[in-house]
Biopython code that builds the backbone (N, CA, C, O; Angstrom):
import numpy as np
from Bio.PDB.StructureBuilder import StructureBuilder

atoms = [
    (1, "MET", "N", (0.515, -1.055, -0.049)),
    (1, "MET", "CA", (0.677, -0.406, -0.002)),
    (1, "MET", "C", (0.471, 1.517, -0.035)),
    (1, "MET", "O", (-0.210, 2.428, -0.506)),
    (2, "PHE", "N", (1.862, 1.143, 1.028)),
    (2, "PHE", "CA", (2.691, 2.377, 1.045)),
    (2, "PHE", "C", (4.237, 2.983, -0.225)),
    (2, "PHE", "O", (4.904, 3.982, -0.494)),
    (3, "PHE", "N", (3.997, 0.872, -0.789)),
    (3, "PHE", "CA", (5.410, 1.421, -1.643)),
    (3, "PHE", "C", (4.888, 1.905, -2.914)),
    (3, "PHE", "O", (3.661, 1.851, -3.007)),
    (4, "LYS", "N", (5.399, 2.273, -3.712)),
    (4, "LYS", "CA", (5.495, 3.146, -4.964)),
    (4, "LYS", "C", (6.997, 2.087, -5.441)),
    (4, "LYS", "O", (7.964, 1.831, -4.723)),
    (5, "PRO", "N", (6.780, 1.699, -6.676)),
    (5, "PRO", "CA", (7.600, 2.031, -7.863)),
    (5, "PRO", "C", (8.085, 2.763, -8.244)),
    (5, "PRO", "O", (7.424, 3.453, -9.020)),
    (6, "PRO", "N", (9.384, 3.129, -8.041)),
    (6, "PRO", "CA", (10.376, 5.069, -8.367)),
    (6, "PRO", "C", (9.063, 4.899, -10.514)),
    (6, "PRO", "O", (8.275, 4.186, -11.135)),
    (7, "LYS", "N", (9.474, 5.585, -10.535)),
    (7, "LYS", "CA", (9.204, 6.437, -11.717)),
    (7, "LYS", "C", (10.200, 6.365, -12.406)),
    (7, "LYS", "O", (11.394, 6.360, -12.109)),
    (8, "PRO", "N", (9.317, 6.268, -13.992)),
    (8, "PRO", "CA", (11.100, 5.800, -14.755)),
    (8, "PRO", "C", (12.173, 7.155, -15.339)),
    (8, "PRO", "O", (11.858, 8.205, -15.899)),
    (9, "GLY", "N", (13.141, 6.773, -15.054)),
    (9, "GLY", "CA", (13.891, 7.794, -14.926)),
    (9, "GLY", "C", (14.874, 7.917, -14.003)),
    (9, "GLY", "O", (16.061, 8.123, -14.256)),
    (10, "LYS", "N", (14.182, 7.741, -12.488)),
    (10, "LYS", "CA", (14.490, 7.788, -11.536)),
    (10, "LYS", "C", (15.973, 7.451, -11.374)),
    (10, "LYS", "O", (16.549, 7.082, -12.397)),
    (11, "PRO", "N", (16.732, 7.530, -10.152)),
    (11, "PRO", "CA", (17.655, 6.956, -10.451)),
    (11, "PRO", "C", (17.272, 5.972, -9.655)),
    (11, "PRO", "O", (16.353, 5.825, -8.850)),
    (12, "LEU", "N", (18.685, 4.936, -10.264)),
    (12, "LEU", "CA", (17.950, 3.298, -9.158)),
    (12, "LEU", "C", (19.094, 2.787, -7.902)),
    (12, "LEU", "O", (20.288, 2.558, -8.097)),
    (13, "PRO", "N", (18.818, 2.749, -7.407)),
    (13, "PRO", "CA", (20.248, 1.754, -6.274)),
    (13, "PRO", "C", (21.071, 1.393, -7.188)),
    (13, "PRO", "O", (20.611, 1.749, -8.273)),
    (14, "VAL", "N", (22.312, 0.729, -7.335)),
    (14, "VAL", "CA", (23.110, -0.389, -7.414)),
    (14, "VAL", "C", (24.094, 0.126, -6.547)),
    (14, "VAL", "O", (24.580, 1.183, -6.142)),
    (15, "THR", "N", (24.200, -1.632, -6.400)),
    (15, "THR", "CA", (26.071, -2.215, -5.302)),
    (15, "THR", "C", (26.520, -2.798, -6.220)),
    (15, "THR", "O", (26.276, -2.998, -7.410)),
    (16, "ASP", "N", (27.554, -3.164, -5.139)),
    (16, "ASP", "CA", (28.950, -3.761, -5.336)),
    (16, "ASP", "C", (28.814, -5.280, -5.976)),
    (16, "ASP", "O", (29.722, -5.936, -6.487)),
    (17, "SER", "N", (27.458, -5.648, -5.809)),
    (17, "SER", "CA", (27.439, -7.246, -6.809)),
    (17, "SER", "C", (26.156, -6.986, -7.593)),
    (17, "SER", "O", (25.654, -7.975, -8.128)),
    (18, "SER", "N", (25.627, -5.961, -7.723)),
    (18, "SER", "CA", (24.896, -5.470, -9.534)),
    (18, "SER", "C", (25.146, -4.731, -10.251)),
    (18, "SER", "O", (24.461, -4.396, -11.217)),
    (19, "PHE", "N", (26.659, -4.128, -9.786)),
    (19, "PHE", "CA", (27.277, -2.915, -10.973)),
    (19, "PHE", "C", (27.702, -3.352, -11.604)),
    (19, "PHE", "O", (28.188, -2.575, -12.426)),
    (20, "SER", "N", (28.043, -5.265, -11.985)),
    (20, "SER", "CA", (28.217, -5.197, -13.681)),
    (20, "SER", "C", (27.355, -5.972, -14.311)),
    (20, "SER", "O", (27.825, -6.278, -15.407)),
    (21, "GLU", "N", (26.227, -6.469, -14.117)),
    (21, "GLU", "CA", (24.944, -6.548, -14.381)),
    (21, "GLU", "C", (24.505, -5.355, -15.339)),
    (21, "GLU", "O", (24.364, -5.209, -16.553)),
    (22, "GLU", "N", (24.337, -4.467, -14.041)),
    (22, "GLU", "CA", (23.120, -3.159, -14.394)),
    (22, "GLU", "C", (24.356, -2.669, -15.466)),
    (22, "GLU", "O", (24.547, -2.936, -16.652)),
    (23, "VAL", "N", (25.070, -1.867, -14.531)),
    (23, "VAL", "CA", (25.992, -0.940, -15.777)),
    (23, "VAL", "C", (27.045, -1.862, -16.286)),
    (23, "VAL", "O", (26.369, -2.266, -17.232)),
    (24, "LEU", "N", (27.800, -2.302, -16.368)),
    (24, "LEU", "CA", (29.461, -2.870, -17.751)),
    (24, "LEU", "C", (28.100, -3.503, -19.050)),
    (24, "LEU", "O", (28.396, -3.521, -20.244)),
    (25, "LYS", "N", (26.569, -4.007, -18.526)),
    (25, "LYS", "CA", (26.162, -5.173, -19.375)),
    (25, "LYS", "C", (25.188, -4.304, -20.031)),
    (25, "LYS", "O", (24.476, -4.939, -20.810)),
    (26, "SER", "N", (24.862, -2.739, -19.950)),
    (26, "SER", "CA", (23.693, -2.115, -20.643)),
    (26, "SER", "C", (23.878, -2.243, -21.923)),
    (26, "SER", "O", (25.013, -2.500, -22.323)),
    (27, "GLU", "N", (23.130, -2.137, -22.560)),
    (27, "GLU", "CA", (23.109, -1.763, -23.849)),
    (27, "GLU", "C", (22.600, -0.539, -24.189)),
    (27, "GLU", "O", (22.538, -0.185, -25.366)),
    (28, "VAL", "N", (22.008, 0.550, -22.737)),
    (28, "VAL", "CA", (21.912, 1.771, -22.717)),
    (28, "VAL", "C", (22.746, 2.354, -22.199)),
    (28, "VAL", "O", (22.891, 2.060, -21.013)),
    (29, "PRO", "N", (23.673, 3.412, -22.761)),
    (29, "PRO", "CA", (24.705, 4.360, -21.957)),
    (29, "PRO", "C", (23.814, 4.835, -20.130)),
    (29, "PRO", "O", (22.693, 5.193, -19.768)),
    (30, "VAL", "N", (24.972, 4.581, -19.558)),
    (30, "VAL", "CA", (24.119, 4.840, -18.205)),
    (30, "VAL", "C", (25.423, 5.804, -17.472)),
    (30, "VAL", "O", (26.577, 5.991, -17.857)),
    (31, "ALA", "N", (24.575, 6.378, -16.092)),
    (31, "ALA", "CA", (25.678, 7.343, -15.844)),
    (31, "ALA", "C", (24.910, 6.787, -13.947)),
    (31, "ALA", "O", (23.872, 6.691, -13.293)),
    (32, "VAL", "N", (26.569, 6.570, -13.906)),
    (32, "VAL", "CA", (26.280, 6.240, -12.448)),
    (32, "VAL", "C", (27.056, 7.508, -10.727)),
    (32, "VAL", "O", (28.200, 7.828, -10.405)),
    (33, "ASP", "N", (25.894, 7.764, -10.222)),
    (33, "ASP", "CA", (25.951, 8.885, -9.275)),
    (33, "ASP", "C", (26.698, 8.059, -8.100)),
    (33, "ASP", "O", (25.934, 7.178, -7.703)),
    (34, "PHE", "N", (28.218, 8.043, -7.249)),
    (34, "PHE", "CA", (28.652, 7.660, -6.351)),
    (34, "PHE", "C", (28.402, 8.888, -5.188)),
    (34, "PHE", "O", (28.890, 10.016, -5.131)),
    (35, "TRP", "N", (27.520, 8.254, -4.364)),
    (35, "TRP", "CA", (27.236, 8.952, -3.297)),
    (35, "TRP", "C", (27.622, 8.354, -1.744)),
    (35, "TRP", "O", (27.985, 7.209, -1.473)),
    (36, "SER", "N", (27.400, 9.659, -0.690)),
    (36, "SER", "CA", (27.730, 8.580, 0.708)),
    (36, "SER", "C", (26.467, 10.303, 1.179)),
    (36, "SER", "O", (26.335, 11.401, 0.638)),
    (37, "ALA", "N", (25.764, 9.581, 2.522)),
    (37, "ALA", "CA", (24.666, 9.593, 2.968)),
    (37, "ALA", "C", (25.139, 11.194, 4.006)),
    (37, "ALA", "O", (24.418, 12.120, 4.378)),
    (38, "GLY", "N", (26.402, 10.987, 4.174)),
    (38, "GLY", "CA", (26.620, 12.366, 5.128)),
    (38, "GLY", "C", (27.085, 13.204, 4.229)),
    (38, "GLY", "O", (27.714, 14.075, 4.831)),
    (39, "CYS", "N", (27.096, 13.374, 3.175)),
    (39, "CYS", "CA", (26.992, 14.512, 2.237)),
    (39, "CYS", "C", (26.587, 15.231, 1.361)),
    (39, "CYS", "O", (26.335, 14.949, 0.189)),
    (40, "SER", "N", (26.478, 16.587, 2.121)),
    (40, "SER", "CA", (25.215, 17.509, 1.924)),
    (40, "SER", "C", (25.440, 17.932, -0.173)),
    (40, "SER", "O", (24.451, 18.231, -0.843)),
    (41, "PRO", "N", (26.755, 17.854, -0.748)),
    (41, "PRO", "CA", (26.319, 17.957, -2.155)),
    (41, "PRO", "C", (25.725, 16.604, -2.647)),
    (41, "PRO", "O", (25.368, 16.628, -3.825)),
    (42, "CYS", "N", (25.553, 15.462, -2.001)),
    (42, "CYS", "CA", (25.417, 14.488, -2.505)),
    (42, "CYS", "C", (23.868, 14.650, -2.855)),
    (42, "CYS", "O", (23.355, 14.518, -3.965)),
    (43, "GLN", "N", (23.044, 15.067, -1.261)),
    (43, "GLN", "CA", (21.873, 15.302, -1.588)),
    (43, "GLN", "C", (21.645, 16.239, -2.659)),
    (43, "GLN", "O", (20.751, 16.036, -3.480)),
    (44, "VAL", "N", (22.346, 17.188, -2.704)),
    (44, "VAL", "CA", (21.207, 18.264, -3.468)),
    (44, "VAL", "C", (21.741, 17.608, -5.051)),
    (44, "VAL", "O", (20.760, 17.457, -5.778)),
    (45, "MET", "N", (23.229, 17.141, -5.814)),
    (45, "MET", "CA", (23.039, 15.896, -6.909)),
    (45, "MET", "C", (22.501, 15.170, -6.893)),
    (45, "MET", "O", (22.310, 14.952, -8.089)),
    (46, "GLY", "N", (21.777, 14.170, -6.136)),
    (46, "GLY", "CA", (20.922, 13.394, -6.325)),
    (46, "GLY", "C", (19.569, 13.433, -6.340)),
    (46, "GLY", "O", (18.604, 12.737, -6.653)),
    (47, "GLY", "N", (20.002, 15.127, -5.622)),
    (47, "GLY", "CA", (18.257, 15.757, -5.682)),
    (47, "GLY", "C", (17.821, 16.272, -7.279)),
    (47, "GLY", "O", (16.621, 16.513, -7.411)),
    (48, "LEU", "N", (18.937, 16.513, -8.846)),
    (48, "LEU", "CA", (18.736, 16.823, -9.770)),
    (48, "LEU", "C", (19.279, 15.803, -10.191)),
    (48, "LEU", "O", (20.195, 16.292, -10.852)),
    (49, "LEU", "N", (19.388, 14.550, -10.299)),
    (49, "LEU", "CA", (19.225, 13.768, -10.707)),
    (49, "LEU", "C", (17.813, 13.248, -11.084)),
    (49, "LEU", "O", (17.454, 13.006, -12.236)),
    (50, "ASP", "N", (17.146, 13.125, -10.098)),
    (50, "ASP", "CA", (15.940, 12.952, -9.856)),
    (50, "ASP", "C", (15.426, 12.916, -10.754)),
    (50, "ASP", "O", (15.186, 12.078, -11.623)),
    (51, "GLU", "N", (15.081, 14.572, -10.431)),
    (51, "GLU", "CA", (14.824, 15.824, -11.768)),
    (51, "GLU", "C", (14.393, 15.382, -12.828)),
    (51, "GLU", "O", (13.256, 15.224, -13.274)),
    (52, "ILE", "N", (15.750, 15.124, -13.337)),
    (52, "ILE", "CA", (16.055, 15.365, -14.999)),
    (52, "ILE", "C", (16.104, 14.323, -15.474)),
    (52, "ILE", "O", (16.186, 14.246, -16.699)),
    (53, "GLY", "N", (16.068, 13.110, -14.644)),
    (53, "GLY", "CA", (16.113, 11.388, -14.647)),
    (53, "GLY", "C", (15.069, 10.755, -16.028)),
    (53, "GLY", "O", (15.198, 10.060, -17.036)),
    (54, "PRO", "N", (13.936, 11.565, -15.243)),
    (54, "PRO", "CA", (12.083, 11.225, -16.567)),
    (54, "PRO", "C", (12.692, 11.391, -17.777)),
    (54, "PRO", "O", (12.718, 10.490, -18.614)),
    (55, "ASP", "N", (13.405, 12.945, -18.016)),
    (55, "ASP", "CA", (13.821, 13.119, -19.362)),
    (55, "ASP", "C", (14.318, 12.117, -20.631)),
    (55, "ASP", "O", (14.006, 11.956, -21.811)),
    (56, "TYR", "N", (15.301, 11.532, -19.652)),
    (56, "TYR", "CA", (15.960, 10.619, -20.390)),
    (56, "TYR", "C", (15.806, 8.650, -20.394)),
    (56, "TYR", "O", (16.433, 7.593, -20.315)),
    (57, "VAL", "N", (14.705, 9.164, -20.524)),
    (57, "VAL", "CA", (13.769, 7.305, -20.172)),
    (57, "VAL", "C", (14.590, 6.388, -21.628)),
    (57, "VAL", "O", (15.025, 7.141, -22.500)),
    (58, "GLY", "N", (14.696, 5.550, -21.759)),
    (58, "GLY", "CA", (15.369, 4.907, -22.916)),
    (58, "GLY", "C", (16.586, 5.677, -23.775)),
    (58, "GLY", "O", (16.696, 5.723, -25.000)),
    (59, "ARG", "N", (17.459, 6.265, -22.768)),
    (59, "ARG", "CA", (18.550, 7.257, -24.038)),
    (59, "ARG", "C", (19.314, 6.986, -22.265)),
    (59, "ARG", "O", (20.400, 6.501, -22.583)),
    (60, "VAL", "N", (19.312, 7.024, -21.204)),
    (60, "VAL", "CA", (20.277, 7.140, -20.203)),
    (60, "VAL", "C", (19.527, 6.221, -19.250)),
    (60, "VAL", "O", (18.310, 6.278, -19.071)),
    (61, "ARG", "N", (20.378, 5.343, -18.637)),
    (61, "ARG", "CA", (20.199, 4.639, -17.440)),
    (61, "ARG", "C", (21.032, 5.759, -16.505)),
    (61, "ARG", "O", (22.016, 6.405, -16.863)),
    (62, "ILE", "N", (20.301, 5.806, -15.103)),
    (62, "ILE", "CA", (20.685, 6.166, -14.460)),
    (62, "ILE", "C", (20.644, 5.765, -13.123)),
    (62, "ILE", "O", (19.593, 5.330, -12.652)),
    (63, "PHE", "N", (22.212, 5.908, -12.092)),
    (63, "PHE", "CA", (21.719, 4.208, -10.870)),
    (63, "PHE", "C", (23.051, 5.504, -9.895)),
    (63, "PHE", "O", (23.948, 6.274, -10.237)),
    (64, "LYS", "N", (22.420, 5.067, -8.641)),
    (64, "LYS", "CA", (23.074, 5.448, -7.836)),
    (64, "LYS", "C", (23.656, 4.507, -6.761)),
    (64, "LYS", "O", (22.995, 3.855, -5.953)),
    (65, "LEU", "N", (25.034, 4.542, -6.882)),
    (65, "LEU", "CA", (25.855, 4.087, -5.818)),
    (65, "LEU", "C", (26.154, 4.611, -4.145)),
    (65, "LEU", "O", (26.739, 5.673, -3.933)),
    (66, "ASN", "N", (25.714, 3.797, -3.119)),
    (66, "ASN", "CA", (26.481, 4.082, -1.830)),
    (66, "ASN", "C", (27.623, 3.895, -1.728)),
    (66, "ASN", "O", (27.945, 2.725, -1.524)),
    (67, "VAL", "N", (28.844, 5.042, -1.828)),
    (67, "VAL", "CA", (29.993, 4.114, -1.335)),
    (67, "VAL", "C", (30.815, 3.462, -0.539)),
    (67, "VAL", "O", (31.820, 2.752, -0.576)),
    (68, "ASP", "N", (29.793, 4.102, 0.453)),
    (68, "ASP", "CA", (29.568, 3.635, 2.421)),
    (68, "ASP", "C", (29.343, 2.456, 2.125)),
    (68, "ASP", "O", (30.429, 1.921, 1.903)),
    (69, "GLN", "N", (28.585, 1.809, 2.010)),
    (69, "GLN", "CA", (28.091, 0.465, 1.807)),
    (69, "GLN", "C", (28.657, -0.210, 0.573)),
    (69, "GLN", "O", (29.264, -1.274, 0.697)),
    (70, "ASN", "N", (28.500, 0.312, -0.517)),
    (70, "ASN", "CA", (29.738, -0.213, -2.298)),
    (70, "ASN", "C", (31.215, 0.003, -1.844)),
    (70, "ASN", "O", (31.458, 1.091, -2.366)),
    (71, "PRO", "N", (32.227, -0.336, -1.258)),
    (71, "PRO", "CA", (33.694, -0.172, -1.145)),
    (71, "PRO", "C", (33.911, -0.659, -2.237)),
    (71, "PRO", "O", (34.053, 0.212, -3.095)),
    (72, "GLU", "N", (33.991, -1.541, -2.554)),
    (72, "GLU", "CA", (34.371, -2.153, -3.639)),
    (72, "GLU", "C", (34.446, -2.014, -4.966)),
    (72, "GLU", "O", (35.422, -2.548, -5.490)),
    (73, "THR", "N", (33.257, -1.122, -6.060)),
    (73, "THR", "CA", (33.030, -0.892, -7.248)),
    (73, "THR", "C", (34.054, 1.053, -6.781)),
    (73, "THR", "O", (34.859, 1.610, -7.527)),
    (74, "ALA", "N", (33.565, 1.581, -5.338)),
    (74, "ALA", "CA", (34.373, 2.877, -5.451)),
    (74, "ALA", "C", (35.602, 2.595, -5.409)),
    (74, "ALA", "O", (36.182, 3.607, -5.804)),
    (75, "ILE", "N", (36.188, 1.974, -5.212)),
    (75, "ILE", "CA", (37.896, 1.750, -4.917)),
    (75, "ILE", "C", (37.878, 1.156, -6.615)),
    (75, "ILE", "O", (38.614, 1.652, -7.468)),
    (76, "GLN", "N", (37.352, 0.543, -6.774)),
    (76, "GLN", "CA", (38.170, -0.057, -8.884)),
    (76, "GLN", "C", (37.524, 1.129, -9.668)),
    (76, "GLN", "O", (37.632, 1.013, -10.889)),
    (77, "TYR", "N", (36.849, 2.291, -9.209)),
    (77, "TYR", "CA", (36.763, 3.380, -10.457)),
    (77, "TYR", "C", (37.517, 4.712, -9.347)),
    (77, "TYR", "O", (37.068, 5.858, -9.329)),
    (78, "GLN", "N", (38.326, 4.399, -8.764)),
    (78, "GLN", "CA", (39.495, 5.242, -8.131)),
    (78, "GLN", "C", (37.681, 6.664, -7.570)),
    (78, "GLN", "O", (37.252, 7.584, -8.266)),
    (79, "ILE", "N", (37.115, 6.169, -6.068)),
    (79, "ILE", "CA", (36.286, 7.554, -6.897)),
    (79, "ILE", "C", (36.942, 8.079, -4.759)),
    (79, "ILE", "O", (36.803, 7.456, -3.706)),
    (80, "GLN", "N", (37.520, 9.277, -5.038)),
    (80, "GLN", "CA", (37.893, 9.580, -4.573)),
    (80, "GLN", "C", (37.330, 11.020, -3.197)),
    (80, "GLN", "O", (37.693, 11.498, -2.122)),
    (81, "SER", "N", (36.266, 11.143, -4.223)),
    (81, "SER", "CA", (35.690, 12.221, -3.326)),
    (81, "SER", "C", (34.194, 12.212, -3.795)),
    (81, "SER", "O", (34.211, 11.783, -4.949)),
    (82, "VAL", "N", (32.445, 12.596, -3.277)),
    (82, "VAL", "CA", (31.423, 12.653, -3.584)),
    (82, "VAL", "C", (30.775, 13.780, -3.234)),
    (82, "VAL", "O", (30.773, 14.006, -2.023)),
    (83, "PRO", "N", (30.063, 14.782, -4.129)),
    (83, "PRO", "CA", (29.280, 13.422, -4.909)),
    (83, "PRO", "C", (30.187, 12.847, -6.631)),
    (83, "PRO", "O", (30.299, 13.770, -7.438)),
    (84, "THR", "N", (30.700, 11.591, -7.051)),
    (84, "THR", "CA", (31.185, 11.714, -8.669)),
    (84, "THR", "C", (29.574, 11.267, -9.039)),
    (84, "THR", "O", (28.670, 10.732, -8.396)),
    (85, "VAL", "N", (29.673, 11.613, -9.970)),
    (85, "VAL", "CA", (29.295, 11.264, -11.464)),
    (85, "VAL", "C", (29.673, 9.969, -12.800)),
    (85, "VAL", "O", (29.827, 10.543, -13.878)),
    (86, "MET", "N", (29.753, 9.220, -12.855)),
    (86, "MET", "CA", (30.914, 8.768, -13.857)),
    (86, "MET", "C", (29.689, 7.983, -15.362)),
    (86, "MET", "O", (28.542, 7.538, -15.329)),
    (87, "LEU", "N", (30.409, 8.106, -16.156)),
    (87, "LEU", "CA", (28.987, 7.622, -17.757)),
    (87, "LEU", "C", (29.886, 7.293, -18.527)),
    (87, "LEU", "O", (30.851, 7.814, -19.085)),
    (88, "PHE", "N", (28.946, 5.441, -18.399)),
    (88, "PHE", "CA", (29.187, 4.250, -18.690)),
    (88, "PHE", "C", (28.991, 4.685, -20.883)),
    (88, "PHE", "O", (28.805, 5.686, -21.576)),
    (89, "ARG", "N", (29.086, 3.980, -20.984)),
    (89, "ARG", "CA", (29.093, 3.692, -22.487)),
    (89, "ARG", "C", (29.805, 1.823, -22.769)),
    (89, "ARG", "O", (30.962, 1.405, -22.725)),
    (90, "LYS", "N", (28.615, 1.186, -23.018)),
    (90, "LYS", "CA", (29.366, -0.060, -23.838)),
    (90, "LYS", "C", (30.283, -0.620, -22.686)),
    (90, "LYS", "O", (31.294, -1.212, -23.066)),
    (91, "GLY", "N", (30.055, -0.507, -21.233)),
    (91, "GLY", "CA", (30.502, -0.727, -20.148)),
    (91, "GLY", "C", (32.028, -0.149, -20.194)),
    (91, "GLY", "O", (32.756, -0.249, -19.206)),
    (92, "LYS", "N", (32.271, 0.192, -20.872)),
    (92, "LYS", "CA", (33.479, 1.888, -20.897)),
    (92, "LYS", "C", (32.997, 2.821, -19.651)),
    (92, "LYS", "O", (31.796, 2.931, -19.408)),
    (93, "PRO", "N", (34.167, 3.609, -18.731)),
    (93, "PRO", "CA", (34.042, 4.614, -18.258)),
    (93, "PRO", "C", (34.156, 5.692, -19.393)),
    (93, "PRO", "O", (35.344, 5.888, -19.646)),
    (94, "VAL", "N", (33.306, 6.464, -20.169)),
    (94, "VAL", "CA", (33.515, 7.699, -21.196)),
    (94, "VAL", "C", (34.219, 8.899, -20.246)),
    (94, "VAL", "O", (35.394, 9.230, -20.407)),
    (95, "ASP", "N", (33.323, 9.513, -19.218)),
    (95, "ASP", "CA", (33.273, 10.847, -18.437)),
    (95, "ASP", "C", (33.677, 10.707, -17.215)),
    (95, "ASP", "O", (34.305, 9.675, -16.981)),
    (96, "ARG", "N", (33.463, 11.611, -16.160)),
    (96, "ARG", "CA", (33.634, 11.624, -14.622)),
    (96, "ARG", "C", (33.316, 13.139, -14.533)),
    (96, "ARG", "O", (33.806, 13.847, -15.412)),
    (97, "VAL", "N", (32.567, 13.709, -13.589)),
    (97, "VAL", "CA", (32.324, 14.718, -13.103)),
    (97, "VAL", "C", (32.023, 14.775, -11.618)),
    (97, "VAL", "O", (30.952, 14.434, -11.115)),
    (98, "VAL", "N", (33.413, 15.390, -10.764)),
    (98, "VAL", "CA", (33.596, 15.306, -9.327)),
    (98, "VAL", "C", (33.288, 16.875, -9.443)),
    (98, "VAL", "O", (33.604, 17.789, -10.206)),
    (99, "GLY", "N", (32.229, 16.656, -7.880)),
    (99, "GLY", "CA", (31.766, 17.416, -6.943)),
    (99, "GLY", "C", (29.975, 17.450, -7.854)),
    (99, "GLY", "O", (29.556, 16.839, -8.837)),
    (100, "LEU", "N", (29.417, 18.339, -7.044)),
    (100, "LEU", "CA", (28.625, 19.192, -7.624)),
    (100, "LEU", "C", (28.644, 19.746, -8.758)),
    (100, "LEU", "O", (29.411, 20.645, -9.103)),
    (101, "MET", "N", (27.679, 19.167, -9.492)),
    (101, "MET", "CA", (27.473, 20.665, -10.733)),
    (101, "MET", "C", (26.585, 20.846, -11.029)),
    (101, "MET", "O", (25.679, 20.064, -10.741)),
    (102, "PRO", "N", (26.305, 22.251, -11.946)),
    (102, "PRO", "CA", (25.133, 22.789, -11.630)),
    (102, "PRO", "C", (23.987, 21.904, -13.029)),
    (102, "PRO", "O", (24.379, 20.981, -13.743)),
    (103, "LEU", "N", (22.439, 22.603, -13.077)),
    (103, "LEU", "CA", (21.986, 21.544, -13.968)),
    (103, "LEU", "C", (22.295, 21.693, -15.402)),
    (103, "LEU", "O", (22.241, 20.670, -16.085)),
    (104, "LYS", "N", (22.624, 22.857, -15.989)),
    (104, "LYS", "CA", (22.665, 23.048, -17.057)),
    (104, "LYS", "C", (23.887, 22.125, -17.678)),
    (104, "LYS", "O", (23.763, 21.277, -18.562)),
    (105, "PRO", "N", (24.993, 22.472, -17.049)),
    (105, "PRO", "CA", (26.004, 21.615, -17.906)),
    (105, "PRO", "C", (25.427, 19.864, -17.136)),
    (105, "PRO", "O", (26.121, 18.886, -17.414)),
    (106, "LEU", "N", (25.102, 19.816, -16.899)),
    (106, "LEU", "CA", (24.939, 18.140, -15.743)),
    (106, "LEU", "C", (24.027, 17.554, -17.512)),
    (106, "LEU", "O", (24.324, 16.659, -18.304)),
    (107, "ARG", "N", (23.084, 18.404, -17.507)),
    (107, "ARG", "CA", (21.897, 18.433, -19.117)),
    (107, "ARG", "C", (22.947, 17.579, -20.069)),
    (107, "ARG", "O", (22.972, 16.402, -20.426)),
    (108, "ALA", "N", (24.183, 19.224, -20.421)),
    (108, "ALA", "CA", (24.557, 18.322, -21.055)),
    (108, "ALA", "C", (25.655, 17.460, -21.061)),
    (108, "ALA", "O", (26.004, 17.084, -22.180)),
    (109, "LYS", "N", (26.382, 16.990, -19.970)),
    (109, "LYS", "CA", (26.801, 15.994, -20.113)),
    (109, "LYS", "C", (26.320, 14.457, -20.216)),
    (109, "LYS", "O", (26.961, 13.483, -20.610)),
    (110, "LEU", "N", (24.952, 14.542, -19.724)),
    (110, "LEU", "CA", (23.550, 13.120, -20.401)),
    (110, "LEU", "C", (23.497, 13.499, -21.338)),
    (110, "LEU", "O", (23.547, 12.498, -22.054)),
    (111, "ASP", "N", (23.395, 14.613, -22.150)),
    (111, "ASP", "CA", (22.576, 14.497, -24.022)),
    (111, "ASP", "C", (23.527, 14.184, -24.269)),
    (111, "ASP", "O", (23.534, 13.034, -23.831)),
    (112, "SER", "N", (24.882, 14.438, -24.888)),
    (112, "SER", "CA", (26.295, 14.341, -25.132)),
    (112, "SER", "C", (26.313, 12.583, -24.400)),
    (112, "SER", "O", (26.696, 11.865, -25.324)),
    (113, "LEU", "N", (26.200, 12.214, -23.869)),
    (113, "LEU", "CA", (26.224, 10.701, -23.273)),
    (113, "LEU", "C", (25.297, 10.114, -24.256)),
    (113, "LEU", "O", (25.668, 9.291, -25.093)),
    (114, "ALA", "N", (23.586, 10.722, -24.102)),
    (114, "ALA", "CA", (23.063, 9.856, -25.266)),
    (114, "ALA", "C", (22.725, 10.598, -26.445)),
    (114, "ALA", "O", (21.773, 10.098, -27.045)),
    (115, "GLY", "N", (23.233, 11.700, -27.002)),
    (115, "GLY", "CA", (22.926, 11.202, -27.983)),
    (115, "GLY", "C", (24.728, 10.522, -28.808)),
    (115, "GLY", "O", (24.747, 10.984, -29.948)),
    (116, "THR", "N", (25.602, 9.958, -28.642)),
    (116, "THR", "CA", (26.450, 10.129, -29.071)),
    (116, "THR", "C", (26.684, 8.142, -29.640)),
    (116, "THR", "O", (26.355, 7.115, -29.046)),
    (117, "LYS", "N", (27.192, 8.292, -30.634)),
    (117, "LYS", "CA", (26.788, 6.858, -31.385)),
    (117, "LYS", "C", (27.719, 6.538, -31.486)),
    (117, "LYS", "O", (28.364, 7.529, -31.829)),
    (118, "ASP", "N", (28.596, 5.393, -31.392)),
    (118, "ASP", "CA", (29.540, 4.994, -32.154)),
    (118, "ASP", "C", (29.648, 4.178, -33.585)),
    (118, "ASP", "O", (30.751, 3.940, -34.078)),
]
sb = StructureBuilder()
sb.init_structure("model")
sb.init_model(0)
sb.init_chain("A")
sb.init_seg("    ")
for serial, (resi, resn, name, xyz) in enumerate(atoms, 1):
    if name == "N":
        sb.init_residue(resn, " ", resi, " ")
    sb.init_atom(name, np.array(xyz, "f"), 0.0, 1.0, " ", f" {name:<3s}", serial, name[0])
structure = sb.get_structure()
């Protein structure tokens, strides 16, 4: 009764164990928001991605990875500061944004990720 599935395009949680399947094997480009619960800029970045995520349904999949609960993936991708948003295409990292990014440049990064064809 109280559980509602997330709206399409809202960032979905990903973990160390699901990262490979969800992110690296995705046919659609992926943005991963590496965040931490005690990080205020992370909360703002998460809110921005919640807001614009629905605009990218079918073009970019957006995930959130809590670095405190999933240290293996954070270490593997050398996440040293949060928030960090990594962009992946065909399982390979293609870009990284460290720190809080304003809405317009964030949209530009996702538009570029969504529009680039290999």
